[in-house]
N, C-alpha and C positions, 0 to 999 in steps of 0.2 A: 546528981542529975541523971546519971546512967540508970541508977536503981529506980528513979521516978518514971523513967521511960520503959522500964521492964525489959531492958536488953542486956543486963549484966551477964547473962549466960553466953552472949556472943563473944565475950572476952575470956571465957573459961576454956582456952585451948592450951595445950602444952606448947613448948617452944618448937618442937618438930611439926606439930599440927599447924602452927602459925606460918611456918615456912612453906609447908605443903599448900596451905590455903592461899598464900601469896602467889604461888606458881600455878594454882588450879586454873585460872583463866588461860594461861599460856598452854597448858596441857589440853584444855578443852579446844582452844583454837586449832592446835595441831591435830587433834582427833577428828575435828570437823573437816579439815583440809583433806586428810586421808580418806574419810568417808565420802566426801563429795567427789573426789577424783576417782575412787575405786568403784563406786556403785554406778549402776546403769542410770542413764538419764535420757530424757527426750530433748531433742534439739529444736529450738524455735528461733525465728527471726524476730529481733527486737525492734524498737522504735528509733533507737539511737544510731546515727550514721558513724561508721568508722572514719575518722579524720584522714587516715592514711590511704584508704581504698575508695572512699566515697560510697561504699555499700553499707546496707543495714548490718548491724552487728548480730552475730549468732550466739545464743546462750544455751548452756546445758542446764536443764531444770530437773532437779531430783530432791527438792526440799522435803516433800512429803515422805519419801522413802528414807532419807537421812534422819528426819524427825522420828519416824516410827522406830527405826533401829536404835536411835539414841534413847528413846523412852524404854524400849525393851532391855537394853544394856543397863540402864539405870535401875529399872524395876527388879531385875533379876540379880543385881549386884555382881554382874559378870566380871567387873574389873576389880572387885574386892572393896570398892568404895561404898560405905554405908549410904542408904537411901536418904538419910537426913543431912548428909555432908554439905550439900550446897547451901542449906539454911544455916547450919552451925558455923560454916566457914565464911559466911557472907561478908562480915566486916573486913576481914583480911583479904578476901577475894576481890572486893571492890577496890581496896587499896592497890593490890597487885594489878588488877585489870586496868585501872586508871594509869598506873605507871607504864605498863606495856603499850597501852593504846597511845599515850603521848609519844613514846619512843617510836612506834610504828608510824604515827602521823608525821612526826618530824622527818623520818627517813623518806616517807612517801612524797611529802611536799618538797623538801629541800634536796632530794635526790633527782629532781626533774629540772630541766632548763628553766631559767628565770622567767622568760616570757614577758608579757606586758606589765604585769604587776611587780613593781620594784620594792614596795614596802613589805618587809618579811612578816609583819603581824597580819596584814591584809592577805598576803599570800597563804599564810597558815590557815586563816579563816575560810578563804574561798577555794584554796587548792590550786595546783598548777596543772593538773591533768584531770579530766572529767571521768575517764574510764581506765581501770586497771584490769588487764587480763593477761594470763600467761599461757604458754604452750599452745599458741595459735588459737586463742579464745576458748581453750578447753576448760580453763579455770578462771572464773570472773570474781574479782574481789568483792564487788558490790553484792552479788548474789550470795557469796559466802557469808558476808556480814548479815544479810537478811536471815539466812538459815541459822547461823549461830545465835543471833539475837532473839529470834522467835522461839527457837527450841529451848534456849536457856531461860526465857521468861516462863515458859510452862514448867520446865524442870525445877526451877527455883520455887514456884508455887506448890508443886507436888512435894518437893522436899520439905517445905515448911509444914505442909499438912501431915506428913509422916512424923516430923519432929513433934508437932503438937499432940498427935495421937499417942506416940510412945512416951512422951513426958507426962501427959495428964490422963492417960488411959481413958479417954472418952471420945465419942464421935461427935465433935462439934460440927454441926451441919453447915454453919457459916464458913468455916475454914475449908471444908470439903467442897462446898459450892464454889467458893473463890477459886480453888485449884481446878475444879472441873470446868468452870467458865473460861479460865485462861487456856486450858488445854483444848477445849472446843474451839475457841477463837483462833488459836495457833494452827490447829488442824485445818480449819476453814481457810486461813491465810495461805497455807501451803497448797491447798487444793486449787486456789486461784492465784498462784504465785506469778503467773505470766504478767499480771498487771503491774508488777514491780519493775518491769524492764524499761522504764523511761530513761 
């Protein structure tokens, strides 16, 4: 079945590469935390009211800058990671990302007071806290997820285009158009990221 899908190359990683691929999402999550906190950002008032203060929440927005830097780091291979890595590692990275996300979700949900929802399955689905921010609203988890998710969508598309070009030595316009459209969409998404502040 794998051969009929044409994805057997996604299984052709060494044991060390599989381990690195499994932990790639965790490394990416950490890199984006550092970038979002270290880089300059504009502060905007959001639509959500802080339950503790009754005031609208303040957000730091720097998604476009973080995205641009991550694309430059990826394109120049500044970290030593090959440009096709996100594509080649995608099978194991999805597995690792799923495991880490479930662990973080369990901690985020069940690390909060029980509240009105007593059923743990419903609590896991709905959550127990609507907004997570740290360092006096300096770092907002929701905005971090938006930036990581958007940037990685584009970087995975670009990585797939690089792999295709290097493997087949041709310029498949469909593959490049696909990567270009995603990159344009994500760039536009970050230009207007203020609308994500619900």
